[in-house]
mmCIF file as Biopython writes it, N, C-alpha, C and O atoms, coordinates in Angstrom:
data_model
#
loop_
_atom_site.group_PDB
_atom_site.id
_atom_site.type_symbol
_atom_site.label_atom_id
_atom_site.label_alt_id
_atom_site.label_comp_id
_atom_site.label_asym_id
_atom_site.label_entity_id
_atom_site.label_seq_id
_atom_site.pdbx_PDB_ins_code
_atom_site.Cartn_x
_atom_site.Cartn_y
_atom_site.Cartn_z
_atom_site.occupancy
_atom_site.B_iso_or_equiv
_atom_site.auth_seq_id
_atom_site.auth_asym_id
_atom_site.pdbx_PDB_model_num
ATOM 1   N N  . MET A ? 1  ? 31.005 85.720  310.572 1.0 0.0 1  A 1 
ATOM 2   C CA . MET A ? 1  ? 29.644 86.191  310.518 1.0 0.0 1  A 1 
ATOM 3   C C  . MET A ? 1  ? 29.126 86.572  311.895 1.0 0.0 1  A 1 
ATOM 4   O O  . MET A ? 1  ? 28.265 87.444  312.018 1.0 0.0 1  A 1 
ATOM 5   N N  . TYR A ? 2  ? 29.643 85.926  312.928 1.0 0.0 2  A 1 
ATOM 6   C CA . TYR A ? 2  ? 29.191 86.237  314.279 1.0 0.0 2  A 1 
ATOM 7   C C  . TYR A ? 2  ? 29.469 87.699  314.624 1.0 0.0 2  A 1 
ATOM 8   O O  . TYR A ? 2  ? 28.613 88.379  315.190 1.0 0.0 2  A 1 
ATOM 9   N N  . LEU A ? 3  ? 30.659 88.180  314.286 1.0 0.0 3  A 1 
ATOM 10  C CA . LEU A ? 3  ? 31.018 89.565  314.589 1.0 0.0 3  A 1 
ATOM 11  C C  . LEU A ? 3  ? 30.224 90.562  313.747 1.0 0.0 3  A 1 
ATOM 12  O O  . LEU A ? 3  ? 30.055 91.716  314.139 1.0 0.0 3  A 1 
ATOM 13  N N  . ALA A ? 4  ? 29.742 90.115  312.602 1.0 0.0 4  A 1 
ATOM 14  C CA . ALA A ? 4  ? 28.968 90.979  311.722 1.0 0.0 4  A 1 
ATOM 15  C C  . ALA A ? 4  ? 27.471 90.858  311.986 1.0 0.0 4  A 1 
ATOM 16  O O  . ALA A ? 4  ? 26.670 91.275  311.149 1.0 0.0 4  A 1 
ATOM 17  N N  . VAL A ? 5  ? 27.077 90.300  313.125 1.0 0.0 5  A 1 
ATOM 18  C CA . VAL A ? 5  ? 25.685 90.132  313.518 1.0 0.0 5  A 1 
ATOM 19  C C  . VAL A ? 5  ? 24.901 89.393  312.420 1.0 0.0 5  A 1 
ATOM 20  O O  . VAL A ? 5  ? 23.795 89.784  312.049 1.0 0.0 5  A 1 
ATOM 21  N N  . MET A ? 6  ? 25.504 88.330  311.924 1.0 0.0 6  A 1 
ATOM 22  C CA . MET A ? 6  ? 24.907 87.457  310.916 1.0 0.0 6  A 1 
ATOM 23  C C  . MET A ? 6  ? 24.633 88.157  309.583 1.0 0.0 6  A 1 
ATOM 24  O O  . MET A ? 6  ? 23.896 87.624  308.753 1.0 0.0 6  A 1 
ATOM 25  N N  . GLU A ? 7  ? 25.205 89.325  309.367 1.0 0.0 7  A 1 
ATOM 26  C CA . GLU A ? 7  ? 25.101 90.005  308.076 1.0 0.0 7  A 1 
ATOM 27  C C  . GLU A ? 7  ? 26.245 89.520  307.194 1.0 0.0 7  A 1 
ATOM 28  O O  . GLU A ? 7  ? 27.315 89.174  307.694 1.0 0.0 7  A 1 
ATOM 29  N N  . LYS A ? 8  ? 26.024 89.495  305.913 1.0 0.0 8  A 1 
ATOM 30  C CA . LYS A ? 8  ? 27.057 89.081  304.968 1.0 0.0 8  A 1 
ATOM 31  C C  . LYS A ? 8  ? 27.587 90.324  304.260 1.0 0.0 8  A 1 
ATOM 32  O O  . LYS A ? 8  ? 26.908 90.877  303.395 1.0 0.0 8  A 1 
ATOM 33  N N  . PRO A ? 9  ? 28.809 90.774  304.623 1.0 0.0 9  A 1 
ATOM 34  C CA . PRO A ? 9  ? 29.355 91.965  303.967 1.0 0.0 9  A 1 
ATOM 35  C C  . PRO A ? 9  ? 29.665 91.667  302.503 1.0 0.0 9  A 1 
ATOM 36  O O  . PRO A ? 9  ? 29.990 90.535  302.143 1.0 0.0 9  A 1 
ATOM 37  N N  . SER A ? 10 ? 29.560 92.678  301.681 1.0 0.0 10 A 1 
ATOM 38  C CA . SER A ? 10 ? 29.836 92.512  300.256 1.0 0.0 10 A 1 
ATOM 39  C C  . SER A ? 10 ? 31.343 92.433  300.019 1.0 0.0 10 A 1 
ATOM 40  O O  . SER A ? 10 ? 32.145 92.788  300.882 1.0 0.0 10 A 1 
ATOM 41  N N  . TYR A ? 11 ? 31.702 91.965  298.844 1.0 0.0 11 A 1 
ATOM 42  C CA . TYR A ? 11 ? 33.114 91.900  298.463 1.0 0.0 11 A 1 
ATOM 43  C C  . TYR A ? 11 ? 33.750 93.286  298.540 1.0 0.0 11 A 1 
ATOM 44  O O  . TYR A ? 11 ? 34.880 93.427  299.008 1.0 0.0 11 A 1 
ATOM 45  N N  . ARG A ? 12 ? 33.036 94.294  298.089 1.0 0.0 12 A 1 
ATOM 46  C CA . ARG A ? 12 ? 33.577 95.662  298.101 1.0 0.0 12 A 1 
ATOM 47  C C  . ARG A ? 12 ? 33.846 96.143  299.523 1.0 0.0 12 A 1 
ATOM 48  O O  . ARG A ? 12 ? 34.843 96.824  299.767 1.0 0.0 12 A 1 
ATOM 49  N N  . THR A ? 13 ? 32.976 95.800  300.453 1.0 0.0 13 A 1 
ATOM 50  C CA . THR A ? 13 ? 33.166 96.197  301.850 1.0 0.0 13 A 1 
ATOM 51  C C  . THR A ? 13 ? 34.436 95.574  302.414 1.0 0.0 13 A 1 
ATOM 52  O O  . THR A ? 13 ? 35.224 96.244  303.081 1.0 0.0 13 A 1 
ATOM 53  N N  . ILE A ? 14 ? 34.627 94.292  302.143 1.0 0.0 14 A 1 
ATOM 54  C CA . ILE A ? 14 ? 35.828 93.601  302.639 1.0 0.0 14 A 1 
ATOM 55  C C  . ILE A ? 14 ? 37.078 94.165  301.976 1.0 0.0 14 A 1 
ATOM 56  O O  . ILE A ? 14 ? 38.084 94.393  302.647 1.0 0.0 14 A 1 
ATOM 57  N N  . ALA A ? 15 ? 37.026 94.392  300.666 1.0 0.0 15 A 1 
ATOM 58  C CA . ALA A ? 15 ? 38.180 94.943  299.945 1.0 0.0 15 A 1 
ATOM 59  C C  . ALA A ? 15 ? 38.523 96.334  300.452 1.0 0.0 15 A 1 
ATOM 60  O O  . ALA A ? 15 ? 39.697 96.652  300.643 1.0 0.0 15 A 1 
ATOM 61  N N  . ARG A ? 16 ? 37.512 97.165  300.671 1.0 0.0 16 A 1 
ATOM 62  C CA . ARG A ? 16 ? 37.738 98.519  301.178 1.0 0.0 16 A 1 
ATOM 63  C C  . ARG A ? 16 ? 38.353 98.478  302.571 1.0 0.0 16 A 1 
ATOM 64  O O  . ARG A ? 16 ? 39.255 99.258  302.878 1.0 0.0 16 A 1 
ATOM 65  N N  . PHE A ? 17 ? 37.865 97.562  303.422 1.0 0.0 17 A 1 
ATOM 66  C CA . PHE A ? 17 ? 38.404 97.411  304.774 1.0 0.0 17 A 1 
ATOM 67  C C  . PHE A ? 17 ? 39.878 97.022  304.715 1.0 0.0 17 A 1 
ATOM 68  O O  . PHE A ? 17 ? 40.696 97.563  305.460 1.0 0.0 17 A 1 
ATOM 69  N N  . LYS A ? 18 ? 40.219 96.083  303.827 1.0 0.0 18 A 1 
ATOM 70  C CA . LYS A ? 18 ? 41.608 95.643  303.710 1.0 0.0 18 A 1 
ATOM 71  C C  . LYS A ? 18 ? 42.520 96.781  303.257 1.0 0.0 18 A 1 
ATOM 72  O O  . LYS A ? 18 ? 43.658 96.889  303.714 1.0 0.0 18 A 1 
ATOM 73  N N  . VAL A ? 19 ? 42.023 97.627  302.360 1.0 0.0 19 A 1 
ATOM 74  C CA . VAL A ? 19 ? 42.824 98.752  301.869 1.0 0.0 19 A 1 
ATOM 75  C C  . VAL A ? 19 ? 42.975 99.822  302.949 1.0 0.0 19 A 1 
ATOM 76  O O  . VAL A ? 19 ? 44.078 100.311 303.193 1.0 0.0 19 A 1 
ATOM 77  N N  . GLU A ? 20 ? 41.875 100.181 303.589 1.0 0.0 20 A 1 
ATOM 78  C CA . GLU A ? 20 ? 41.892 101.264 304.574 1.0 0.0 20 A 1 
ATOM 79  C C  . GLU A ? 20 ? 42.651 100.901 305.855 1.0 0.0 20 A 1 
ATOM 80  O O  . GLU A ? 20 ? 43.248 101.772 306.487 1.0 0.0 20 A 1 
ATOM 81  N N  . TYR A ? 21 ? 42.631 99.628  306.237 1.0 0.0 21 A 1 
ATOM 82  C CA . TYR A ? 21 ? 43.225 99.227  307.508 1.0 0.0 21 A 1 
ATOM 83  C C  . TYR A ? 21 ? 44.349 98.213  307.346 1.0 0.0 21 A 1 
ATOM 84  O O  . TYR A ? 21 ? 44.589 97.403  308.241 1.0 0.0 21 A 1 
ATOM 85  N N  . SER A ? 22 ? 45.043 98.255  306.203 1.0 0.0 22 A 1 
ATOM 86  C CA . SER A ? 22 ? 46.095 97.272  305.953 1.0 0.0 22 A 1 
ATOM 87  C C  . SER A ? 22 ? 47.220 97.347  306.983 1.0 0.0 22 A 1 
ATOM 88  O O  . SER A ? 22 ? 47.775 96.316  307.365 1.0 0.0 22 A 1 
ATOM 89  N N  . ASP A ? 23 ? 47.564 98.554  307.436 1.0 0.0 23 A 1 
ATOM 90  C CA . ASP A ? 23 ? 48.619 98.687  308.445 1.0 0.0 23 A 1 
ATOM 91  C C  . ASP A ? 23 ? 48.202 98.051  309.771 1.0 0.0 23 A 1 
ATOM 92  O O  . ASP A ? 23 ? 49.014 97.391  310.421 1.0 0.0 23 A 1 
ATOM 93  N N  . LEU A ? 24 ? 46.965 98.240  310.171 1.0 0.0 24 A 1 
ATOM 94  C CA . LEU A ? 24 ? 46.484 97.647  311.420 1.0 0.0 24 A 1 
ATOM 95  C C  . LEU A ? 24 ? 46.394 96.126  311.327 1.0 0.0 24 A 1 
ATOM 96  O O  . LEU A ? 24 ? 46.714 95.421  312.284 1.0 0.0 24 A 1 
ATOM 97  N N  . ILE A ? 25 ? 45.959 95.625  310.175 1.0 0.0 25 A 1 
ATOM 98  C CA . ILE A ? 25 ? 45.893 94.174  309.971 1.0 0.0 25 A 1 
ATOM 99  C C  . ILE A ? 25 ? 47.290 93.578  310.037 1.0 0.0 25 A 1 
ATOM 100 O O  . ILE A ? 25 ? 47.490 92.534  310.659 1.0 0.0 25 A 1 
ATOM 101 N N  . ASP A ? 26 ? 48.251 94.225  309.408 1.0 0.0 26 A 1 
ATOM 102 C CA . ASP A ? 26 ? 49.640 93.764  309.412 1.0 0.0 26 A 1 
ATOM 103 C C  . ASP A ? 26 ? 50.209 93.770  310.831 1.0 0.0 26 A 1 
ATOM 104 O O  . ASP A ? 26 ? 50.843 92.802  311.249 1.0 0.0 26 A 1 
ATOM 105 N N  . ASP A ? 27 ? 49.987 94.852  311.567 1.0 0.0 27 A 1 
ATOM 106 C CA . ASP A ? 27 ? 50.469 94.942  312.949 1.0 0.0 27 A 1 
ATOM 107 C C  . ASP A ? 27 ? 49.825 93.885  313.848 1.0 0.0 27 A 1 
ATOM 108 O O  . ASP A ? 27 ? 50.502 93.286  314.684 1.0 0.0 27 A 1 
ATOM 109 N N  . ALA A ? 28 ? 48.536 93.657  313.682 1.0 0.0 28 A 1 
ATOM 110 C CA . ALA A ? 28 ? 47.840 92.656  314.495 1.0 0.0 28 A 1 
ATOM 111 C C  . ALA A ? 28 ? 48.377 91.259  314.209 1.0 0.0 28 A 1 
ATOM 112 O O  . ALA A ? 28 ? 48.555 90.463  315.131 1.0 0.0 28 A 1 
ATOM 113 N N  . PHE A ? 29 ? 48.637 90.953  312.940 1.0 0.0 29 A 1 
ATOM 114 C CA . PHE A ? 29 ? 49.181 89.649  312.567 1.0 0.0 29 A 1 
ATOM 115 C C  . PHE A ? 29 ? 50.573 89.450  313.174 1.0 0.0 29 A 1 
ATOM 116 O O  . PHE A ? 29 ? 50.858 88.410  313.768 1.0 0.0 29 A 1 
ATOM 117 N N  . LYS A ? 30 ? 51.431 90.458  313.018 1.0 0.0 30 A 1 
ATOM 118 C CA . LYS A ? 30 ? 52.794 90.356  313.557 1.0 0.0 30 A 1 
ATOM 119 C C  . LYS A ? 30 ? 52.786 90.243  315.073 1.0 0.0 30 A 1 
ATOM 120 O O  . LYS A ? 30 ? 53.561 89.471  315.638 1.0 0.0 30 A 1 
ATOM 121 N N  . THR A ? 31 ? 51.923 90.998  315.739 1.0 0.0 31 A 1 
ATOM 122 C CA . THR A ? 31 ? 51.833 90.945  317.199 1.0 0.0 31 A 1 
ATOM 123 C C  . THR A ? 31 ? 51.351 89.573  317.663 1.0 0.0 31 A 1 
ATOM 124 O O  . THR A ? 31 ? 51.874 89.022  318.632 1.0 0.0 31 A 1 
ATOM 125 N N  . THR A ? 32 ? 50.360 89.026  316.973 1.0 0.0 32 A 1 
ATOM 126 C CA . THR A ? 32 ? 49.851 87.699  317.327 1.0 0.0 32 A 1 
ATOM 127 C C  . THR A ? 32 ? 50.939 86.639  317.199 1.0 0.0 32 A 1 
ATOM 128 O O  . THR A ? 32 ? 51.091 85.796  318.084 1.0 0.0 32 A 1 
ATOM 129 N N  . ILE A ? 33 ? 51.692 86.675  316.114 1.0 0.0 33 A 1 
ATOM 130 C CA . ILE A ? 33 ? 52.785 85.714  315.912 1.0 0.0 33 A 1 
ATOM 131 C C  . ILE A ? 33 ? 53.857 85.901  316.976 1.0 0.0 33 A 1 
ATOM 132 O O  . ILE A ? 33 ? 54.352 84.916  317.526 1.0 0.0 33 A 1 
ATOM 133 N N  . LYS A ? 34 ? 54.227 87.148  317.281 1.0 0.0 34 A 1 
ATOM 134 C CA . LYS A ? 34 ? 55.277 87.405  318.271 1.0 0.0 34 A 1 
ATOM 135 C C  . LYS A ? 34 ? 54.869 86.925  319.660 1.0 0.0 34 A 1 
ATOM 136 O O  . LYS A ? 34 ? 55.660 86.275  320.344 1.0 0.0 34 A 1 
ATOM 137 N N  . ILE A ? 35 ? 53.658 87.232  320.081 1.0 0.0 35 A 1 
ATOM 138 C CA . ILE A ? 35 ? 53.177 86.803  321.397 1.0 0.0 35 A 1 
ATOM 139 C C  . ILE A ? 35 ? 53.134 85.280  321.480 1.0 0.0 35 A 1 
ATOM 140 O O  . ILE A ? 35 ? 53.544 84.694  322.482 1.0 0.0 35 A 1 
ATOM 141 N N  . SER A ? 36 ? 52.638 84.647  320.426 1.0 0.0 36 A 1 
ATOM 142 C CA . SER A ? 36 ? 52.560 83.186  320.406 1.0 0.0 36 A 1 
ATOM 143 C C  . SER A ? 36 ? 53.942 82.553  320.468 1.0 0.0 36 A 1 
ATOM 144 O O  . SER A ? 36 ? 54.147 81.568  321.176 1.0 0.0 36 A 1 
ATOM 145 N N  . LYS A ? 37 ? 54.883 83.115  319.731 1.0 0.0 37 A 1 
ATOM 146 C CA . LYS A ? 37 ? 56.247 82.572  319.720 1.0 0.0 37 A 1 
ATOM 147 C C  . LYS A ? 37 ? 56.931 82.813  321.068 1.0 0.0 37 A 1 
ATOM 148 O O  . LYS A ? 37 ? 57.604 81.921  321.586 1.0 0.0 37 A 1 
ATOM 149 N N  . ASP A ? 38 ? 56.766 84.006  321.639 1.0 0.0 38 A 1 
ATOM 150 C CA . ASP A ? 38 ? 57.386 84.325  322.931 1.0 0.0 38 A 1 
ATOM 151 C C  . ASP A ? 38 ? 56.863 83.442  324.061 1.0 0.0 38 A 1 
ATOM 152 O O  . ASP A ? 38 ? 57.589 83.172  325.018 1.0 0.0 38 A 1 
ATOM 153 N N  . ASN A ? 39 ? 55.623 82.992  323.964 1.0 0.0 39 A 1 
ATOM 154 C CA . ASN A ? 39 ? 55.028 82.150  324.995 1.0 0.0 39 A 1 
ATOM 155 C C  . ASN A ? 39 ? 55.091 80.658  324.654 1.0 0.0 39 A 1 
ATOM 156 O O  . ASN A ? 39 ? 54.398 79.841  325.259 1.0 0.0 39 A 1 
ATOM 157 N N  . ASP A ? 40 ? 55.937 80.320  323.671 1.0 0.0 40 A 1 
ATOM 158 C CA . ASP A ? 40 ? 56.132 78.929  323.234 1.0 0.0 40 A 1 
ATOM 159 C C  . ASP A ? 40 ? 54.824 78.239  322.861 1.0 0.0 40 A 1 
ATOM 160 O O  . ASP A ? 40 ? 54.653 77.044  323.105 1.0 0.0 40 A 1 
ATOM 161 N N  . LEU A ? 41 ? 53.914 78.987  322.276 1.0 0.0 41 A 1 
ATOM 162 C CA . LEU A ? 41 ? 52.668 78.402  321.811 1.0 0.0 41 A 1 
ATOM 163 C C  . LEU A ? 41 ? 52.804 77.858  320.390 1.0 0.0 41 A 1 
ATOM 164 O O  . LEU A ? 41 ? 52.045 76.985  319.969 1.0 0.0 41 A 1 
ATOM 165 N N  . ILE A ? 42 ? 53.789 78.394  319.658 1.0 0.0 42 A 1 
ATOM 166 C CA . ILE A ? 42 ? 54.030 77.934  318.294 1.0 0.0 42 A 1 
ATOM 167 C C  . ILE A ? 42 ? 55.528 77.818  318.056 1.0 0.0 42 A 1 
ATOM 168 O O  . ILE A ? 42 ? 56.330 78.474  318.719 1.0 0.0 42 A 1 
ATOM 169 N N  . LYS A ? 43 ? 55.884 76.985  317.114 1.0 0.0 43 A 1 
ATOM 170 C CA . LYS A ? 43 ? 57.251 76.898  316.604 1.0 0.0 43 A 1 
ATOM 171 C C  . LYS A ? 43 ? 57.137 77.107  315.108 1.0 0.0 43 A 1 
ATOM 172 O O  . LYS A ? 43 ? 56.431 76.369  314.421 1.0 0.0 43 A 1 
ATOM 173 N N  . ILE A ? 44 ? 57.820 78.094  314.615 1.0 0.0 44 A 1 
ATOM 174 C CA . ILE A ? 44 ? 57.684 78.437  313.206 1.0 0.0 44 A 1 
ATOM 175 C C  . ILE A ? 44 ? 58.791 77.764  312.400 1.0 0.0 44 A 1 
ATOM 176 O O  . ILE A ? 44 ? 59.973 78.067  312.558 1.0 0.0 44 A 1 
ATOM 177 N N  . HIS A ? 45 ? 58.373 76.844  311.535 1.0 0.0 45 A 1 
ATOM 178 C CA . HIS A ? 45 ? 59.286 76.222  310.583 1.0 0.0 45 A 1 
ATOM 179 C C  . HIS A ? 45 ? 59.018 76.789  309.199 1.0 0.0 45 A 1 
ATOM 180 O O  . HIS A ? 45 ? 59.937 76.971  308.400 1.0 0.0 45 A 1 
ATOM 181 N N  . HIS A ? 46 ? 57.774 77.060  308.931 1.0 0.0 46 A 1 
ATOM 182 C CA . HIS A ? 46 ? 57.386 77.778  307.726 1.0 0.0 46 A 1 
ATOM 183 C C  . HIS A ? 46 ? 56.083 78.519  308.008 1.0 0.0 46 A 1 
ATOM 184 O O  . HIS A ? 46 ? 55.312 78.148  308.894 1.0 0.0 46 A 1 
ATOM 185 N N  . LEU A ? 47 ? 55.868 79.540  307.256 1.0 0.0 47 A 1 
ATOM 186 C CA . LEU A ? 47 ? 54.688 80.365  307.432 1.0 0.0 47 A 1 
ATOM 187 C C  . LEU A ? 47 ? 53.911 80.356  306.129 1.0 0.0 47 A 1 
ATOM 188 O O  . LEU A ? 47 ? 54.481 80.601  305.066 1.0 0.0 47 A 1 
ATOM 189 N N  . SER A ? 48 ? 52.625 80.078  306.196 1.0 0.0 48 A 1 
ATOM 190 C CA . SER A ? 48 ? 51.797 80.019  304.994 1.0 0.0 48 A 1 
ATOM 191 C C  . SER A ? 48 ? 50.763 81.131  305.009 1.0 0.0 48 A 1 
ATOM 192 O O  . SER A ? 48 ? 50.034 81.307  305.985 1.0 0.0 48 A 1 
ATOM 193 N N  . LEU A ? 49 ? 50.710 81.864  303.932 1.0 0.0 49 A 1 
ATOM 194 C CA . LEU A ? 49 ? 49.719 82.919  303.754 1.0 0.0 49 A 1 
ATOM 195 C C  . LEU A ? 49 ? 49.017 82.663  302.434 1.0 0.0 49 A 1 
ATOM 196 O O  . LEU A ? 49 ? 49.664 82.589  301.390 1.0 0.0 49 A 1 
ATOM 197 N N  . ASP A ? 50 ? 47.723 82.529  302.471 1.0 0.0 50 A 1 
ATOM 198 C CA . ASP A ? 50 ? 46.942 82.283  301.260 1.0 0.0 50 A 1 
ATOM 199 C C  . ASP A ? 50 ? 47.468 81.088  300.479 1.0 0.0 50 A 1 
ATOM 200 O O  . ASP A ? 50 ? 47.439 81.086  299.248 1.0 0.0 50 A 1 
ATOM 201 N N  . GLY A ? 51 ? 47.949 80.074  301.188 1.0 0.0 51 A 1 
ATOM 202 C CA . GLY A ? 51 ? 48.430 78.868  300.531 1.0 0.0 51 A 1 
ATOM 203 C C  . GLY A ? 51 ? 49.854 78.959  300.032 1.0 0.0 51 A 1 
ATOM 204 O O  . GLY A ? 51 ? 50.372 77.986  299.483 1.0 0.0 51 A 1 
ATOM 205 N N  . THR A ? 52 ? 50.509 80.107  300.206 1.0 0.0 52 A 1 
ATOM 206 C CA . THR A ? 52 ? 51.888 80.275  299.762 1.0 0.0 52 A 1 
ATOM 207 C C  . THR A ? 52 ? 52.815 79.969  300.920 1.0 0.0 52 A 1 
ATOM 208 O O  . THR A ? 52 ? 52.691 80.561  301.992 1.0 0.0 52 A 1 
ATOM 209 N N  . LYS A ? 53 ? 53.742 79.049  300.713 1.0 0.0 53 A 1 
ATOM 210 C CA . LYS A ? 53 ? 54.680 78.694  301.775 1.0 0.0 53 A 1 
ATOM 211 C C  . LYS A ? 53 ? 55.927 79.562  301.675 1.0 0.0 53 A 1 
ATOM 212 O O  . LYS A ? 53 ? 56.478 79.762  300.592 1.0 0.0 53 A 1 
ATOM 213 N N  . ILE A ? 54 ? 56.361 80.072  302.819 1.0 0.0 54 A 1 
ATOM 214 C CA . ILE A ? 54 ? 57.590 80.839  302.922 1.0 0.0 54 A 1 
ATOM 215 C C  . ILE A ? 54 ? 58.455 80.091  303.930 1.0 0.0 54 A 1 
ATOM 216 O O  . ILE A ? 54 ? 58.170 80.102  305.127 1.0 0.0 54 A 1 
ATOM 217 N N  . LYS A ? 55 ? 59.506 79.445  303.446 1.0 0.0 55 A 1 
ATOM 218 C CA . LYS A ? 55 ? 60.333 78.645  304.330 1.0 0.0 55 A 1 
ATOM 219 C C  . LYS A ? 55 ? 61.263 79.531  305.144 1.0 0.0 55 A 1 
ATOM 220 O O  . LYS A ? 55 ? 61.761 80.550  304.665 1.0 0.0 55 A 1 
ATOM 221 N N  . GLN A ? 56 ? 61.484 79.119  306.383 1.0 0.0 56 A 1 
ATOM 222 C CA . GLN A ? 56 ? 62.399 79.836  307.259 1.0 0.0 56 A 1 
ATOM 223 C C  . GLN A ? 56 ? 63.817 79.471  306.873 1.0 0.0 56 A 1 
ATOM 224 O O  . GLN A ? 56 ? 64.113 78.297  306.650 1.0 0.0 56 A 1 
ATOM 225 N N  . LYS A ? 57 ? 64.697 80.454  306.788 1.0 0.0 57 A 1 
ATOM 226 C CA . LYS A ? 57 ? 66.084 80.197  306.445 1.0 0.0 57 A 1 
ATOM 227 C C  . LYS A ? 57 ? 66.890 80.137  307.744 1.0 0.0 57 A 1 
ATOM 228 O O  . LYS A ? 57 ? 66.884 81.070  308.547 1.0 0.0 57 A 1 
ATOM 229 N N  . HIS A ? 58 ? 67.579 79.017  307.924 1.0 0.0 58 A 1 
ATOM 230 C CA . HIS A ? 58 ? 68.379 78.860  309.135 1.0 0.0 58 A 1 
ATOM 231 C C  . HIS A ? 58 ? 69.745 79.507  308.992 1.0 0.0 58 A 1 
ATOM 232 O O  . HIS A ? 58 ? 70.333 79.953  309.977 1.0 0.0 58 A 1 
ATOM 233 N N  . GLN A ? 59 ? 70.244 79.559  307.786 1.0 0.0 59 A 1 
ATOM 234 C CA . GLN A ? 59 ? 71.537 80.196  307.547 1.0 0.0 59 A 1 
ATOM 235 C C  . GLN A ? 59 ? 71.546 80.781  306.166 1.0 0.0 59 A 1 
ATOM 236 O O  . GLN A ? 59 ? 70.784 80.367  305.292 1.0 0.0 59 A 1 
ATOM 237 N N  . LEU A ? 60 ? 72.409 81.742  305.973 1.0 0.0 60 A 1 
ATOM 238 C CA . LEU A ? 60 ? 72.560 82.351  304.653 1.0 0.0 60 A 1 
ATOM 239 C C  . LEU A ? 60 ? 73.618 81.595  303.878 1.0 0.0 60 A 1 
ATOM 240 O O  . LEU A ? 60 ? 74.681 81.291  304.420 1.0 0.0 60 A 1 
ATOM 241 N N  . ILE A ? 61 ? 73.354 81.291  302.643 1.0 0.0 61 A 1 
ATOM 242 C CA . ILE A ? 61 ? 74.328 80.617  301.774 1.0 0.0 61 A 1 
ATOM 243 C C  . ILE A ? 61 ? 74.843 81.656  300.787 1.0 0.0 61 A 1 
ATOM 244 O O  . ILE A ? 61 ? 74.064 82.278  300.064 1.0 0.0 61 A 1 
ATOM 245 N N  . ASN A ? 62 ? 76.152 81.839  300.763 1.0 0.0 62 A 1 
ATOM 246 C CA . ASN A ? 62 ? 76.751 82.844  299.872 1.0 0.0 62 A 1 
ATOM 247 C C  . ASN A ? 62 ? 76.958 82.298  298.492 1.0 0.0 62 A 1 
ATOM 248 O O  . ASN A ? 62 ? 77.452 83.006  297.615 1.0 0.0 62 A 1 
#
């Protein structure tokens, strides 16, 4: 809300933003994770998005 000058955007505004700028959001997320990992700020064992866990695979099992 701070960035929106205390205005509350509607659901449609947020949904439209996500659709129109999905590539930029994806790039920003990946860049943030890469910079954090490169600077040893995080260690990724699993990554959670919207409550969904995606476990890191250490090796491939045939």
